[in-house]
Every structure is written in C-alpha cells, then in structure tokens.
A tleap script that builds the chain and sets N, CA, C and O, in Angstrom:
source leaprc.protein.ff14SB
mol = sequence {
  NMET VAL GLU LYS THR ASP THR GLY SER LEU
  TRP PRO SER LEU TYR ASP PRO PHE ARG THR
  PHE ALA THR ARG LEU SER GLU TRP LEU SER
  PRO ALA SER GLU ALA SER SER ASN ASP ASP
  ALA TYR ASP ILE SER MET GLU LEU PRO GLY
  VAL SER GLU GLY ASP ILE GLU LEU THR VAL
  GLU ASN GLY VAL VAL THR VAL ARG GLY GLU
  LYS LYS THR GLU GLU GLU ARG LYS GLY ASP
  THR TRP TYR PHE SER GLU ARG GLN TYR GLY
  ALA PHE ARG ARG SER PHE ARG LEU PRO GLU
  ASP ALA ASP GLY ASP LYS ALA GLU ALA THR
  MET LYS ASP GLY VAL LEU HIE ILE ARG ILE
  PRO ARG LYS SER LYS GLU ALA VAL GLU GLN
  ALA LYS LYS ILE LYS ILE ALA ARG CGLY
}
set mol.1.N position { -7.649 -11.472 -9.816 }
set mol.1.CA position { -8.023 -11.280 -11.188 }
set mol.1.C position { -6.967 -11.935 -12.066 }
set mol.1.O position { -5.772 -11.870 -11.776 }
set mol.2.N position { -7.413 -12.555 -13.121 }
set mol.2.CA position { -6.522 -13.195 -14.076 }
set mol.2.C position { -6.544 -12.386 -15.359 }
set mol.2.O position { -7.609 -12.068 -15.888 }
set mol.3.N position { -5.369 -12.058 -15.848 }
set mol.3.CA position { -5.274 -11.299 -17.087 }
set mol.3.C position { -4.583 -12.137 -18.138 }
set mol.3.O position { -3.657 -12.891 -17.841 }
set mol.4.N position { -5.039 -11.998 -19.361 }
set mol.4.CA position { -4.419 -12.694 -20.467 }
set mol.4.C position { -3.552 -11.705 -21.225 }
set mol.4.O position { -4.004 -10.613 -21.570 }
set mol.5.N position { -2.323 -12.079 -21.482 }
set mol.5.CA position { -1.414 -11.246 -22.246 }
set mol.5.C position { -1.195 -11.890 -23.593 }
set mol.5.O position { -0.798 -13.053 -23.678 }
set mol.6.N position { -1.451 -11.140 -24.645 }
set mol.6.CA position { -1.266 -11.643 -25.995 }
set mol.6.C position { 0.132 -11.262 -26.459 }
set mol.6.O position { 0.428 -10.078 -26.620 }
set mol.7.N position { 0.994 -12.249 -26.676 }
set mol.7.CA position { 2.353 -11.962 -27.124 }
set mol.7.C position { 2.560 -12.361 -28.575 }
set mol.7.O position { 3.693 -12.367 -29.055 }
set mol.8.N position { 1.478 -12.697 -29.288 }
set mol.8.CA position { 1.605 -13.131 -30.664 }
set mol.8.C position { 1.743 -12.001 -31.655 }
set mol.8.O position { 2.013 -12.254 -32.829 }
set mol.9.N position { 1.567 -10.763 -31.228 }
set mol.9.CA position { 1.599 -9.624 -32.129 }
set mol.9.C position { 2.747 -8.691 -31.757 }
set mol.9.O position { 3.186 -8.666 -30.607 }
set mol.10.N position { 3.228 -7.928 -32.729 }
set mol.10.CA position { 4.296 -6.972 -32.483 }
set mol.10.C position { 3.805 -5.764 -31.694 }
set mol.10.O position { 4.546 -5.239 -30.863 }
set mol.11.N position { 2.570 -5.306 -31.932 }
set mol.11.CA position { 2.083 -4.077 -31.307 }
set mol.11.C position { 2.007 -4.146 -29.792 }
set mol.11.O position { 2.456 -3.199 -29.146 }
set mol.12.N position { 1.466 -5.206 -29.168 }
set mol.12.CA position { 1.428 -5.208 -27.703 }
set mol.12.C position { 2.815 -5.107 -27.069 }
set mol.12.O position { 2.971 -4.464 -26.031 }
set mol.13.N position { 3.826 -5.736 -27.681 }
set mol.13.CA position { 5.154 -5.686 -27.084 }
set mol.13.C position { 5.772 -4.292 -27.187 }
set mol.13.O position { 6.570 -3.912 -26.329 }
set mol.14.N position { 5.423 -3.531 -28.207 }
set mol.14.CA position { 5.945 -2.171 -28.326 }
set mol.14.C position { 5.354 -1.231 -27.279 }
set mol.14.O position { 6.032 -0.314 -26.818 }
set mol.15.N position { 4.093 -1.453 -26.902 }
set mol.15.CA position { 3.415 -0.572 -25.959 }
set mol.15.C position { 3.550 -1.001 -24.497 }
set mol.15.O position { 3.173 -0.237 -23.608 }
set mol.16.N position { 4.069 -2.180 -24.222 }
set mol.16.CA position { 4.172 -2.669 -22.846 }
set mol.16.C position { 4.900 -1.707 -21.911 }
set mol.16.O position { 4.397 -1.467 -20.813 }
set mol.17.N position { 6.044 -1.145 -22.273 }
set mol.17.CA position { 6.712 -0.218 -21.339 }
set mol.17.C position { 5.849 0.991 -20.974 }
set mol.17.O position { 5.926 1.482 -19.848 }
set mol.18.N position { 5.032 1.475 -21.904 }
set mol.18.CA position { 4.192 2.630 -21.637 }
set mol.18.C position { 2.993 2.280 -20.758 }
set mol.18.O position { 2.518 3.123 -19.998 }
set mol.19.N position { 2.508 1.061 -20.854 }
set mol.19.CA position { 1.367 0.630 -20.043 }
set mol.19.C position { 1.712 0.634 -18.561 }
set mol.19.O position { 0.875 0.988 -17.731 }
set mol.20.N position { 2.919 0.248 -18.226 }
set mol.20.CA position { 3.300 0.137 -16.820 }
set mol.20.C position { 4.044 1.358 -16.305 }
set mol.20.O position { 4.400 1.398 -15.128 }
set mol.21.N position { 4.291 2.353 -17.147 }
set mol.21.CA position { 5.060 3.524 -16.739 }
set mol.21.C position { 4.400 4.278 -15.586 }
set mol.21.O position { 5.073 4.635 -14.619 }
set mol.22.N position { 3.098 4.525 -15.676 }
set mol.22.CA position { 2.410 5.287 -14.630 }
set mol.22.C position { 2.475 4.568 -13.292 }
set mol.22.O position { 2.668 5.199 -12.252 }
set mol.23.N position { 2.316 3.255 -13.316 }
set mol.23.CA position { 2.389 2.481 -12.075 }
set mol.23.C position { 3.780 2.566 -11.469 }
set mol.23.O position { 3.926 2.766 -10.263 }
set mol.24.N position { 4.789 2.417 -12.293 }
set mol.24.CA position { 6.170 2.492 -11.792 }
set mol.24.C position { 6.500 3.884 -11.267 }
set mol.24.O position { 7.176 4.010 -10.246 }
set mol.25.N position { 6.042 4.920 -11.940 }
set mol.25.CA position { 6.288 6.282 -11.496 }
set mol.25.C position { 5.617 6.548 -10.157 }
set mol.25.O position { 6.231 7.143 -9.272 }
set mol.26.N position { 4.369 6.118 -9.989 }
set mol.26.CA position { 3.667 6.346 -8.732 }
set mol.26.C position { 4.327 5.583 -7.585 }
set mol.26.O position { 4.383 6.084 -6.462 }
set mol.27.N position { 4.826 4.375 -7.858 }
set mol.27.CA position { 5.531 3.629 -6.820 }
set mol.27.C position { 6.831 4.317 -6.428 }
set mol.27.O position { 7.205 4.306 -5.256 }
set mol.28.N position { 7.525 4.917 -7.393 }
set mol.28.CA position { 8.778 5.590 -7.119 }
set mol.28.C position { 8.556 6.832 -6.264 }
set mol.28.O position { 9.381 7.148 -5.407 }
set mol.29.N position { 7.447 7.539 -6.489 }
set mol.29.CA position { 7.147 8.751 -5.742 }
set mol.29.C position { 6.413 8.480 -4.432 }
set mol.29.O position { 6.240 9.403 -3.635 }
set mol.30.N position { 5.982 7.261 -4.186 }
set mol.30.CA position { 5.250 6.916 -2.967 }
set mol.30.C position { 6.193 6.813 -1.784 }
set mol.30.O position { 7.398 6.626 -1.952 }
set mol.31.N position { 5.632 6.937 -0.573 }
set mol.31.CA position { 6.469 6.795 0.621 }
set mol.31.C position { 7.137 5.413 0.676 }
set mol.31.O position { 6.533 4.404 0.314 }
set mol.32.N position { 8.381 5.391 1.133 }
set mol.32.CA position { 9.121 4.137 1.247 }
set mol.32.C position { 8.439 3.239 2.277 }
set mol.32.O position { 8.029 3.696 3.344 }
set mol.33.N position { 8.326 1.960 1.942 }
set mol.33.CA position { 7.637 1.004 2.801 }
set mol.33.C position { 8.417 -0.288 2.880 }
set mol.33.O position { 9.274 -0.566 2.041 }
set mol.34.N position { 8.112 -1.074 3.898 }
set mol.34.CA position { 8.639 -2.428 3.986 }
set mol.34.C position { 7.604 -3.300 4.671 }
set mol.34.O position { 6.838 -2.829 5.512 }
set mol.35.N position { 7.587 -4.568 4.308 }
set mol.35.CA position { 6.634 -5.508 4.881 }
set mol.35.C position { 7.380 -6.747 5.338 }
set mol.35.O position { 8.350 -7.174 4.712 }
set mol.36.N position { 6.913 -7.316 6.438 }
set mol.36.CA position { 7.511 -8.541 6.971 }
set mol.36.C position { 6.422 -9.332 7.672 }
set mol.36.O position { 5.302 -8.850 7.842 }
set mol.37.N position { 6.753 -10.541 8.076 }
set mol.37.CA position { 5.790 -11.354 8.811 }
set mol.37.C position { 6.529 -12.276 9.753 }
set mol.37.O position { 7.721 -12.538 9.592 }
set mol.38.N position { 5.796 -12.763 10.741 }
set mol.38.CA position { 6.268 -13.815 11.621 }
set mol.38.C position { 5.112 -14.781 11.823 }
set mol.38.O position { 4.114 -14.696 11.109 }
set mol.39.N position { 5.220 -15.681 12.760 }
set mol.39.CA position { 4.164 -16.683 12.965 }
set mol.39.C position { 2.851 -16.072 13.435 }
set mol.39.O position { 1.795 -16.681 13.264 }
set mol.40.N position { 2.897 -14.866 14.031 }
set mol.40.CA position { 1.709 -14.268 14.629 }
set mol.40.C position { 1.023 -13.206 13.771 }
set mol.40.O position { -0.197 -13.052 13.834 }
set mol.41.N position { 1.803 -12.470 12.965 }
set mol.41.CA position { 1.211 -11.306 12.295 }
set mol.41.C position { 2.035 -10.891 11.077 }
set mol.41.O position { 3.153 -11.353 10.848 }
set mol.42.N position { 1.411 -9.985 10.303 }
set mol.42.CA position { 2.075 -9.301 9.195 }
set mol.42.C position { 2.322 -7.867 9.645 }
set mol.42.O position { 1.469 -7.259 10.291 }
set mol.43.N position { 3.483 -7.330 9.305 }
set mol.43.CA position { 3.839 -5.968 9.695 }
set mol.43.C position { 4.204 -5.158 8.463 }
set mol.43.O position { 4.961 -5.616 7.608 }
set mol.44.N position { 3.659 -3.950 8.380 }
set mol.44.CA position { 3.977 -3.013 7.306 }
set mol.44.C position { 4.458 -1.729 7.975 }
set mol.44.O position { 3.809 -1.218 8.888 }
set mol.45.N position { 5.588 -1.216 7.522 }
set mol.45.CA position { 6.110 0.061 8.006 }
set mol.45.C position { 6.235 1.003 6.824 }
set mol.45.O position { 6.628 0.600 5.729 }
set mol.46.N position { 5.892 2.271 7.060 }
set mol.46.CA position { 5.934 3.263 5.995 }
set mol.46.C position { 6.536 4.553 6.538 }
set mol.46.O position { 6.098 5.059 7.571 }
set mol.47.N position { 7.538 5.084 5.846 }
set mol.47.CA position { 8.167 6.332 6.253 }
set mol.47.C position { 7.286 7.513 5.850 }
set mol.47.O position { 6.986 7.711 4.672 }
set mol.48.N position { 6.880 8.288 6.847 }
set mol.48.CA position { 6.026 9.451 6.598 }
set mol.48.C position { 6.519 10.660 7.392 }
set mol.48.O position { 5.759 11.210 8.190 }
set mol.49.N position { 7.771 11.091 7.197 }
set mol.49.CA position { 8.267 12.240 7.955 }
set mol.49.C position { 7.494 13.503 7.615 }
set mol.49.O position { 7.224 13.783 6.447 }
set mol.50.N position { 7.144 14.258 8.639 }
set mol.50.CA position { 6.433 15.509 8.430 }
set mol.50.C position { 4.936 15.360 8.240 }
set mol.50.O position { 4.250 16.355 8.007 }
set mol.51.N position { 4.404 14.137 8.332 }
set mol.51.CA position { 2.965 13.910 8.188 }
set mol.51.C position { 2.399 13.597 9.569 }
set mol.51.O position { 2.892 12.697 10.249 }
set mol.52.N position { 1.381 14.323 9.985 }
set mol.52.CA position { 0.784 14.071 11.295 }
set mol.52.C position { -0.248 12.948 11.203 }
set mol.52.O position { -0.768 12.654 10.127 }
set mol.53.N position { -0.533 12.331 12.341 }
set mol.53.CA position { -1.495 11.235 12.386 }
set mol.53.C position { -2.868 11.658 11.866 }
set mol.53.O position { -3.582 10.856 11.264 }
set mol.54.N position { -3.233 12.917 12.099 }
set mol.54.CA position { -4.521 13.420 11.645 }
set mol.54.C position { -4.640 13.551 10.135 }
set mol.54.O position { -5.746 13.650 9.603 }
set mol.55.N position { -3.512 13.552 9.446 }
set mol.55.CA position { -3.518 13.673 7.991 }
set mol.55.C position { -3.398 12.322 7.293 }
set mol.55.O position { -3.165 12.264 6.085 }
set mol.56.N position { -3.559 11.225 8.056 }
set mol.56.CA position { -3.444 9.874 7.509 }
set mol.56.C position { -4.768 9.148 7.684 }
set mol.56.O position { -5.383 9.206 8.749 }
set mol.57.N position { -5.203 8.463 6.631 }
set mol.57.CA position { -6.398 7.610 6.690 }
set mol.57.C position { -5.959 6.189 6.366 }
set mol.57.O position { -5.338 5.944 5.332 }
set mol.58.N position { -6.282 5.264 7.246 }
set mol.58.CA position { -5.908 3.862 7.083 }
set mol.58.C position { -7.177 3.033 7.022 }
set mol.58.O position { -8.001 3.092 7.934 }
set mol.59.N position { -7.345 2.250 5.943 }
set mol.59.CA position { -8.528 1.406 5.795 }
set mol.59.C position { -8.109 -0.017 5.431 }
set mol.59.O position { -7.061 -0.242 4.826 }
set mol.60.N position { -8.954 -0.966 5.814 }
set mol.60.CA position { -8.808 -2.361 5.400 }
set mol.60.C position { -10.140 -2.770 4.803 }
set mol.60.O position { -11.165 -2.766 5.484 }
set mol.61.N position { -10.121 -3.128 3.512 }
set mol.61.CA position { -11.360 -3.485 2.827 }
set mol.61.C position { -11.064 -4.550 1.776 }
set mol.61.O position { -10.154 -4.402 0.961 }
set mol.62.N position { -11.847 -5.625 1.811 }
set mol.62.CA position { -11.717 -6.722 0.842 }
set mol.62.C position { -10.290 -7.252 0.739 }
set mol.62.O position { -9.803 -7.533 -0.356 }
set mol.63.N position { -9.627 -7.385 1.877 }
set mol.63.CA position { -8.283 -7.942 1.894 }
set mol.63.C position { -7.188 -7.005 1.421 }
set mol.63.O position { -6.094 -7.454 1.081 }
set mol.64.N position { -7.469 -5.701 1.394 }
set mol.64.CA position { -6.478 -4.720 0.965 }
set mol.64.C position { -6.341 -3.632 2.036 }
set mol.64.O position { -7.332 -3.037 2.460 }
set mol.65.N position { -5.100 -3.382 2.466 }
set mol.65.CA position { -4.800 -2.282 3.377 }
set mol.65.C position { -4.434 -1.076 2.522 }
set mol.65.O position { -3.557 -1.160 1.661 }
set mol.66.N position { -5.112 0.051 2.763 }
set mol.66.CA position { -4.834 1.265 2.004 }
set mol.66.C position { -4.484 2.384 2.969 }
set mol.66.O position { -5.200 2.638 3.938 }
set mol.67.N position { -3.369 3.049 2.686 }
set mol.67.CA position { -2.927 4.196 3.470 }
set mol.67.C position { -3.012 5.416 2.562 }
set mol.67.O position { -2.378 5.464 1.508 }
set mol.68.N position { -3.810 6.409 2.986 }
set mol.68.CA position { -3.945 7.663 2.244 }
set mol.68.C position { -3.526 8.795 3.162 }
set mol.68.O position { -3.699 8.723 4.378 }
set mol.69.N position { -2.982 9.825 2.575 }
set mol.69.CA position { -2.613 10.964 3.397 }
set mol.69.C position { -2.116 12.113 2.569 }
set mol.69.O position { -2.131 12.090 1.339 }
set mol.70.N position { -1.671 13.125 3.291 }
set mol.70.CA position { -1.150 14.302 2.614 }
set mol.70.C position { -0.095 14.953 3.483 }
set mol.70.O position { -0.290 15.161 4.681 }
set mol.71.N position { 1.020 15.268 2.859 }
set mol.71.CA position { 2.045 16.058 3.521 }
set mol.71.C position { 1.833 17.488 3.068 }
set mol.71.O position { 2.023 17.817 1.897 }
set mol.72.N position { 1.437 18.336 4.008 }
set mol.72.CA position { 1.092 19.710 3.672 }
set mol.72.C position { 2.328 20.598 3.704 }
set mol.72.O position { 3.256 20.374 4.481 }
set mol.73.N position { 2.317 21.612 2.839 }
set mol.73.CA position { 3.443 22.537 2.791 }
set mol.73.C position { 3.419 23.431 4.020 }
set mol.73.O position { 2.368 23.710 4.597 }
set mol.74.N position { 4.600 23.865 4.397 }
set mol.74.CA position { 4.697 24.832 5.474 }
set mol.74.C position { 4.301 26.190 4.924 }
set mol.74.O position { 4.296 26.398 3.711 }
set mol.75.N position { 3.972 27.108 5.810 }
set mol.75.CA position { 3.564 28.412 5.314 }
set mol.75.C position { 4.728 29.114 4.623 }
set mol.75.O position { 5.888 28.982 5.015 }
set mol.76.N position { 4.382 29.851 3.600 }
set mol.76.CA position { 5.386 30.550 2.804 }
set mol.76.C position { 5.974 31.701 3.616 }
set mol.76.O position { 5.252 32.454 4.269 }
set mol.77.N position { 7.304 31.818 3.562 }
set mol.77.CA position { 7.979 32.896 4.286 }
set mol.77.C position { 8.315 34.013 3.299 }
set mol.77.O position { 9.076 33.812 2.352 }
set mol.78.N position { 7.755 35.156 3.526 }
set mol.78.CA position { 7.965 36.317 2.636 }
set mol.78.C position { 9.372 36.871 2.831 }
set mol.78.O position { 9.875 36.950 3.952 }
set mol.79.N position { 9.979 37.241 1.750 }
set mol.79.CA position { 11.287 37.871 1.807 }
set mol.79.C position { 12.448 36.898 1.761 }
set mol.79.O position { 13.591 37.327 1.607 }
set mol.80.N position { 12.196 35.590 1.892 }
set mol.80.CA position { 13.276 34.612 1.815 }
set mol.80.C position { 13.651 34.351 0.368 }
set mol.80.O position { 12.795 34.359 -0.517 }
set mol.81.N position { 14.932 34.120 0.133 }
set mol.81.CA position { 15.407 33.732 -1.190 }
set mol.81.C position { 15.673 32.238 -1.157 }
set mol.81.O position { 16.498 31.768 -0.373 }
set mol.82.N position { 14.975 31.486 -2.008 }
set mol.82.CA position { 15.123 30.026 -2.040 }
set mol.82.C position { 16.126 29.649 -3.124 }
set mol.82.O position { 16.036 30.138 -4.250 }
set mol.83.N position { 17.075 28.785 -2.793 }
set mol.83.CA position { 18.045 28.309 -3.759 }
set mol.83.C position { 17.665 26.932 -4.290 }
set mol.83.O position { 17.875 26.646 -5.469 }
set mol.84.N position { 17.118 26.090 -3.448 }
set mol.84.CA position { 16.591 24.803 -3.887 }
set mol.84.C position { 15.728 24.223 -2.772 }
set mol.84.O position { 15.845 24.612 -1.610 }
set mol.85.N position { 14.869 23.296 -3.143 }
set mol.85.CA position { 14.059 22.549 -2.185 }
set mol.85.C position { 13.890 21.143 -2.722 }
set mol.85.O position { 13.389 20.953 -3.830 }
set mol.86.N position { 14.302 20.162 -1.948 }
set mol.86.CA position { 14.192 18.754 -2.343 }
set mol.86.C position { 13.056 18.051 -1.616 }
set mol.86.O position { 12.863 16.846 -1.773 }
set mol.87.N position { 12.317 18.794 -0.833 }
set mol.87.CA position { 11.230 18.198 -0.061 }
set mol.87.C position { 10.016 17.970 -0.960 }
set mol.87.O position { 9.749 18.746 -1.877 }
set mol.88.N position { 9.286 16.888 -0.678 }
set mol.88.CA position { 8.097 16.566 -1.460 }
set mol.88.C position { 6.850 16.825 -0.620 }
set mol.88.O position { 6.806 16.500 0.567 }
set mol.89.N position { 5.854 17.406 -1.243 }
set mol.89.CA position { 4.578 17.680 -0.595 }
set mol.89.C position { 3.467 17.134 -1.470 }
set mol.89.O position { 3.640 16.928 -2.671 }
set mol.90.N position { 2.339 16.907 -0.854 }
set mol.90.CA position { 1.178 16.487 -1.618 }
set mol.90.C position { 0.559 15.214 -1.078 }
set mol.90.O position { 0.989 14.661 -0.066 }
set mol.91.N position { -0.463 14.770 -1.786 }
set mol.91.CA position { -1.219 13.590 -1.373 }
set mol.91.C position { -0.498 12.325 -1.827 }
set mol.91.O position { 0.223 12.318 -2.824 }
set mol.92.N position { -0.715 11.261 -1.067 }
set mol.92.CA position { -0.160 9.962 -1.421 }
set mol.92.C position { -1.182 8.884 -1.107 }
set mol.92.O position { -2.122 9.091 -0.340 }
set mol.93.N position { -0.972 7.732 -1.720 }
set mol.93.CA position { -1.838 6.570 -1.474 }
set mol.93.C position { -1.037 5.313 -1.778 }
set mol.93.O position { -0.425 5.203 -2.840 }
set mol.94.N position { -1.041 4.375 -0.858 }
set mol.94.CA position { -0.385 3.078 -1.051 }
set mol.94.C position { -1.375 2.000 -0.633 }
set mol.94.O position { -2.081 2.149 0.364 }
set mol.95.N position { -1.425 0.920 -1.395 }
set mol.95.CA position { -2.299 -0.209 -1.084 }
set mol.95.C position { -1.470 -1.484 -1.054 }
set mol.95.O position { -0.538 -1.659 -1.839 }
set mol.96.N position { -1.830 -2.370 -0.133 }
set mol.96.CA position { -1.141 -3.640 0.035 }
set mol.96.C position { -2.181 -4.757 0.128 }
set mol.96.O position { -3.054 -4.720 0.995 }
set mol.97.N position { -2.090 -5.743 -0.753 }
set mol.97.CA position { -3.007 -6.878 -0.705 }
set mol.97.C position { -2.540 -7.817 0.391 }
set mol.97.O position { -1.369 -8.190 0.452 }
set mol.98.N position { -3.484 -8.200 1.268 }
set mol.98.CA position { -3.171 -9.083 2.383 }
set mol.98.C position { -3.294 -10.545 1.984 }
set mol.98.O position { -4.126 -10.891 1.145 }
set mol.99.N position { -2.476 -11.405 2.576 }
set mol.99.CA position { -2.623 -12.844 2.345 }
set mol.99.C position { -3.948 -13.345 2.921 }
set mol.99.O position { -4.573 -12.674 3.742 }
set mol.100.N position { -4.360 -14.513 2.485 }
set mol.100.CA position { -5.641 -15.084 2.886 }
set mol.100.C position { -5.764 -15.266 4.400 }
set mol.100.O position { -6.860 -15.151 4.948 }
set mol.101.N position { -4.656 -15.547 5.076 }
set mol.101.CA position { -4.737 -15.817 6.512 }
set mol.101.C position { -4.595 -14.569 7.383 }
set mol.101.O position { -4.499 -14.691 8.604 }
set mol.102.N position { -4.578 -13.371 6.790 }
set mol.102.CA position { -4.500 -12.132 7.563 }
set mol.102.C position { -5.883 -11.741 8.060 }
set mol.102.O position { -6.863 -11.846 7.323 }
set mol.103.N position { -5.965 -11.290 9.308 }
set mol.103.CA position { -7.229 -10.882 9.913 }
set mol.103.C position { -7.315 -9.358 9.910 }
set mol.103.O position { -6.985 -8.709 10.903 }
set mol.104.N position { -7.758 -8.791 8.789 }
set mol.104.CA position { -7.824 -7.346 8.616 }
set mol.104.C position { -8.710 -6.640 9.619 }
set mol.104.O position { -8.505 -5.457 9.893 }
set mol.105.N position { -9.704 -7.345 10.180 }
set mol.105.CA position { -10.596 -6.734 11.165 }
set mol.105.C position { -9.874 -6.381 12.460 }
set mol.105.O position { -10.362 -5.559 13.235 }
set mol.106.N position { -8.725 -6.989 12.700 }
set mol.106.CA position { -7.984 -6.749 13.943 }
set mol.106.C position { -6.693 -5.965 13.713 }
set mol.106.O position { -5.794 -5.992 14.552 }
set mol.107.N position { -6.599 -5.274 12.591 }
set mol.107.CA position { -5.400 -4.487 12.279 }
set mol.107.C position { -5.244 -3.344 13.277 }
set mol.107.O position { -6.227 -2.760 13.734 }
set mol.108.N position { -3.992 -3.039 13.606 }
set mol.108.CA position { -3.660 -1.947 14.513 }
set mol.108.C position { -2.561 -1.101 13.886 }
set mol.108.O position { -1.757 -1.603 13.101 }
set mol.109.N position { -2.525 0.189 14.233 }
set mol.109.CA position { -1.495 1.067 13.684 }
set mol.109.C position { -0.969 1.998 14.762 }
set mol.109.O position { -1.717 2.452 15.628 }
set mol.110.N position { 0.330 2.279 14.696 }
set mol.110.CA position { 0.967 3.249 15.577 }
set mol.110.C position { 1.896 4.116 14.726 }
set mol.110.O position { 2.355 3.707 13.660 }
set mol.111.N position { 2.158 5.322 15.229 }
set mol.111.CA position { 3.055 6.244 14.538 }
set mol.111.C position { 4.134 6.658 15.523 }
set mol.111.O position { 3.835 7.131 16.620 }
set mol.112.N position { 5.402 6.478 15.126 }
set mol.112.CA position { 6.510 6.869 16.004 }
set mol.112.C position { 7.659 7.381 15.143 }
set mol.112.O position { 8.087 6.717 14.199 }
set mol.113.N position { 8.147 8.559 15.479 }
set mol.113.CA position { 9.296 9.164 14.808 }
set mol.113.C position { 9.135 9.222 13.288 }
set mol.113.O position { 10.092 8.974 12.555 }
set mol.114.N position { 7.937 9.547 12.812 }
set mol.114.CA position { 7.703 9.685 11.381 }
set mol.114.C position { 7.547 8.379 10.625 }
set mol.114.O position { 7.567 8.369 9.395 }
set mol.115.N position { 7.391 7.263 11.354 }
set mol.115.CA position { 7.205 5.962 10.720 }
set mol.115.C position { 5.873 5.378 11.181 }
set mol.115.O position { 5.623 5.238 12.379 }
set mol.116.N position { 5.021 5.038 10.208 }
set mol.116.CA position { 3.739 4.400 10.493 }
set mol.116.C position { 3.962 2.892 10.539 }
set mol.116.O position { 4.515 2.312 9.604 }
set mol.117.N position { 3.530 2.258 11.634 }
set mol.117.CA position { 3.656 0.804 11.799 }
set mol.117.C position { 2.252 0.201 11.807 }
set mol.117.O position { 1.416 0.575 12.630 }
set mol.118.N position { 1.999 -0.726 10.897 }
set mol.118.CA position { 0.704 -1.402 10.808 }
set mol.118.C position { 0.936 -2.871 11.114 }
set mol.118.O position { 1.827 -3.500 10.543 }
set mol.119.N position { 0.131 -3.414 12.016 }
set mol.119.CA position { 0.246 -4.823 12.402 }
set mol.119.C position { -1.093 -5.502 12.144 }
set mol.119.O position { -2.128 -5.071 12.652 }
set mol.120.N position { -1.061 -6.567 11.352 }
set mol.120.CA position { -2.265 -7.325 11.022 }
set mol.120.C position { -2.061 -8.758 11.509 }
set mol.120.O position { -1.234 -9.482 10.954 }
set mol.121.N position { -2.803 -9.181 12.539 }
set mol.121.CA position { -2.610 -10.545 13.049 }
set mol.121.C position { -3.068 -11.599 12.045 }
set mol.121.O position { -3.885 -11.328 11.166 }
set mol.122.N position { -2.530 -12.791 12.195 }
set mol.122.CA position { -2.936 -13.916 11.359 }
set mol.122.C position { -4.185 -14.565 11.948 }
set mol.122.O position { -4.374 -14.579 13.164 }
set mol.123.N position { -5.034 -15.104 11.074 }
set mol.123.CA position { -6.183 -15.890 11.516 }
set mol.123.C position { -5.694 -17.251 11.981 }
set mol.123.O position { -4.601 -17.686 11.617 }
set mol.124.N position { -6.503 -17.918 12.784 }
set mol.124.CA position { -6.144 -19.275 13.198 }
set mol.124.C position { -6.212 -20.206 11.984 }
set mol.124.O position { -6.922 -19.926 11.019 }
set mol.125.N position { -5.481 -21.294 12.041 }
set mol.125.CA position { -5.481 -22.247 10.930 }
set mol.125.C position { -6.876 -22.818 10.692 }
set mol.125.O position { -7.257 -23.082 9.551 }
set mol.126.N position { -7.630 -23.007 11.760 }
set mol.126.CA position { -8.989 -23.541 11.631 }
set mol.126.C position { -9.876 -22.579 10.846 }
set mol.126.O position { -10.664 -23.011 10.005 }
set mol.127.N position { -9.754 -21.285 11.113 }
set mol.127.CA position { -10.576 -20.293 10.415 }
set mol.127.C position { -10.242 -20.250 8.931 }
set mol.127.O position { -11.139 -20.077 8.106 }
set mol.128.N position { -8.979 -20.403 8.576 }
set mol.128.CA position { -8.577 -20.391 7.173 }
set mol.128.C position { -9.091 -21.632 6.463 }
set mol.128.O position { -9.578 -21.536 5.336 }
set mol.129.N position { -8.995 -22.789 7.094 }
set mol.129.CA position { -9.436 -24.037 6.473 }
set mol.129.C position { -10.949 -24.079 6.285 }
set mol.129.O position { -11.425 -24.653 5.306 }
set mol.130.N position { -11.714 -23.488 7.197 }
set mol.130.CA position { -13.171 -23.501 7.111 }
set mol.130.C position { -13.697 -22.577 6.017 }
set mol.130.O position { -14.800 -22.783 5.511 }
set mol.131.N position { -12.947 -21.602 5.664 }
set mol.131.CA position { -13.452 -20.545 4.786 }
set mol.131.C position { -13.728 -20.985 3.354 }
set mol.131.O position { -14.595 -20.387 2.717 }
set mol.132.N position { -13.053 -21.986 2.808 }
set mol.132.CA position { -13.135 -22.258 1.382 }
set mol.132.C position { -13.472 -23.708 1.042 }
set mol.132.O position { -12.678 -24.359 0.363 }
set mol.133.N position { -14.584 -24.229 1.471 }
set mol.133.CA position { -15.004 -25.576 1.064 }
set mol.133.C position { -16.178 -25.443 0.112 }
set mol.133.O position { -17.257 -24.991 0.494 }
set mol.134.N position { -15.956 -25.840 -1.125 }
set mol.134.CA position { -16.992 -25.746 -2.154 }
set mol.134.C position { -17.211 -27.132 -2.739 }
set mol.134.O position { -16.276 -27.775 -3.215 }
set mol.135.N position { -18.459 -27.583 -2.697 }
set mol.135.CA position { -18.794 -28.872 -3.263 }
set mol.135.C position { -19.074 -28.705 -4.747 }
set mol.135.O position { -19.777 -27.780 -5.153 }
set mol.136.N position { -18.528 -29.591 -5.546 }
set mol.136.CA position { -18.703 -29.527 -7.001 }
set mol.136.C position { -19.824 -30.479 -7.388 }
set mol.136.O position { -19.765 -31.678 -7.115 }
set mol.137.N position { -20.843 -29.925 -8.025 }
set mol.137.CA position { -21.966 -30.745 -8.460 }
set mol.137.C position { -21.668 -31.368 -9.812 }
set mol.137.O position { -20.959 -30.798 -10.641 }
set mol.138.N position { -22.220 -32.539 -10.010 }
set mol.138.CA position { -22.037 -33.230 -11.288 }
set mol.138.C position { -23.005 -32.648 -12.303 }
set mol.138.O position { -24.198 -32.528 -12.026 }
set mol.139.N position { -22.511 -32.294 -13.450 }
set mol.139.CA position { -23.354 -31.621 -14.427 }
set mol.139.C position { -23.587 -32.437 -15.593 }
set mol.139.O position { -24.282 -32.011 -16.515 }
savepdb mol mol.pdb
quit
C-alpha cells in the first residue's frame, strides 16, 4: 500500500506523534522477536516463556506470518501477600510481512525452551521470475 503524507500544513505535523503512539506501544508490549535469513530460508524467533504450544496460533496468509496467543495467569493463591509482580499476562499478536521469494505454504514451526522458531523456505529463482510478467497494452 502506498500512503501520501501531506507535510504542507502545520496540523498534520502536530498530530504525527499521536498517530503512531498506539503502534509503538503495542510493539513495546509484544513478545521480543528476531528475524534472519540465509540462502535457503527466512527464520523468525519469538520469546514466549510460560506459553504452551496449545495456546499459540500461527497462520500464513497473503504473504504475512501472524502469531497469536495468550499467556494465561496462574491460579490465584489464597492467603498469600503479594509485594510486586513484573510478569505480563494476556493475549498477544505479532505479524511479519514476508519477502516476495518466501514460500509461506511450506512454513514450519517448533517450540523449544520458551522460544518459538518459525522457518519459511525461499522459493526457487524460477518461481519468483515467473510470477510477475505483465504485458502493457498500447492505449
């Protein structure tokens, strides 16, 4: 998608920090992730300590990998006095746009030691080159 930004007026520049605040806040509260690639595949790793595989949904649709899940609270212990808790609970969602040469249909995922590993193989060069040939008609 292409967006046009109008910078000729004072009002859009005053509101710009507020427009992106929600996105930045959600990214800050989302599970920590990292992405890398090599000649064969793209790899995404996401830290999900305390989240079981059954509480994670992984989808690939229209060139976007989406990880949804929920870290559920432990049962409340009666009679305990709590001084502080820094643990985070609740639902999360992260999406990653895949490059054109990623083969989302062959994505695989594994979970080990609280880290989700997603591997998306690359398409062959021939498949990428064949995908986008458009003839321009003279008008």
